[in-house]
C-alpha positions, 0 to 999 in steps of 0.5 A: 243359888248362893253357892253358884254366886260364891263359886263365880265370885271366888273364881274371878277373885282367884283369877285376878290374884293370879294375874296380879301375882304373875305381873309382880314377878315380871322383871322390870328394867329398874331391877335389871339396871340395879343388878347391872350396877351391882355387877359393875361395882361388886362383881369379881374380875376373875371368875368361872361361870357355868351356865345352862341354856335350854330353848323350848324342850331341846337338850340344854347346852352347858357353857363353862366360861373362864374370865380373867381381868374381866376378859373371857379367856376360854369358853367350853360348850358341852365340854368342848372348846368353842371353835371358829366355824370357818377354821374349826380351831378353838378361839384363842384366849381373849378373842372377840367372839368369846366376849359374847359369853361373859356375865356383862353380855348375859345382862346386856342381852336381857336388857336388849330383849326387854327394850326390843319387846317394849318397842314392839309392844310385846308382852313377854314373860321375863323373870330373873333372879340376881345375886343380892351382893354382886348382881350376878344373874342366877336364873332367867326365864323368857317365854313368848306365847306368840312364837312359842319360844321358851328360854331358861338359863341357870348361872353359877359363878365361882371366883377364881384366884388371881394368876 
């Protein structure tokens, strides 16, 4: 009988620990705000950012983004220049549509998701890692168990010399 009592108590203890541990990993707005502040103060003005985004179990999309003076000048998606859907022409350097692919925008998108989830009362799994010096996003995972959507992003930043 003591064996079964031990098994029940141990199971409840492990379950409680797993819940606590999972919650401690969750991205908090303060962490994101601190990363955004570090990026604003210490992020490079000229950089090459490569990020991969996978939604659910689909094929990942890889974006290579070139930024000069904090303005996106080129975006390649899966090796091809990002194109205007209406004209099928690549966007010119600095075009407004390209600005959606900067590090600033990635961080603001995460902020918007967190705010929207809080407003809607949703409990979404959000986990992110940031560069300790620049605040640049390194990895981001967002998982919604209700809609069954799982998004995973990995990001790599390389400073570019000034031209």
